[in-house]
N, C-alpha and C positions, 0 to 999 in steps of 0.2 A: 822596294816605296821610299819615294825621295825624299825631305824633310827642308823646306825654304824658309824662310822668316816673312810676311808679309809684302815687307819693303822690296826682299826678291819678286817676288811671286808680282808685285804690282809693277815692276818695274820691267820685266819679261813675259808680262799677262798673255802675248800670243805666243812665246814661246812655252809656255805653263799648257798651252790648251793643244797644242801641235805634238808635244806628251803625254797626253789623256787619249787624243787619237791617236795614237799610234799602241795605247794600251796602258798605257806608266800610272799610280795612282802618286799622286806628292800632297804630302800633307802641310800646311800651314801654320808655324809657328808665330804666335804674337809676344815678345815678352818669355820667351823659354815656354812657353804652354802652348801647346798645341791647338786652335780656334777652327781649324776646317778642314776640309777632305776634301781635293776634288781627285776625281779619277772618271773614265772611262763611262759613258752614257750606257745604259741595256741595250744593245740589239735588238731588234724585233722585225718577221716580216712578215708578209702577207699568207704565209700558208702557216705560223704559228698561231696565227691571230684567228685563220679562217678554224682551224683546230680547235681554240678557246670555247666559239662561239655555236660549233658542232657539241663538244662535249654540256653548255650549257643546255643546246637547246633538245639534247636525252637525257635533263636532268630530271626529273619526278616531281618536283619542290617549282620548278618554274610553269607550270600548266594554269589553267584558263583561273583557278583559285588563287591564285596570285593577289590579283587586281582585290579582289573581296578581302585578303588577309592584312594587304597594304593600306585600307581605307580603313579596317577595323585596328589596327597599331595606335595609334590616339587615341579609345574607349580603353585603350592599354597603360596607356602611362598616365601618372598624375601630376599635380604639381610639388608633390612632398621628393618624384624622383629629381623633379628640377632644380630643385633647392640647390643652393648655395653653398657645402656643408661646410665649407668654411667663416664666412658671413657671424658677424658675434652677433 
């Protein structure tokens, strides 16, 4: 993992992205404090996505009653649950 200042990252942002694309993680600092991490984006492929959908398809919780349960959700909520606990 490489560390660089925000100014350095700004001046060489294209190179920073190239490094991330190669698998490197870069920590960006400002005034000596870590403020951001630039890391490789996760890679997915069609086979992985298909596997997720196949697992969901076989999940009994996602049956025909799902729409009924979703429609009933607002009734289970209350104004008290939506209240801001920090409001004075």
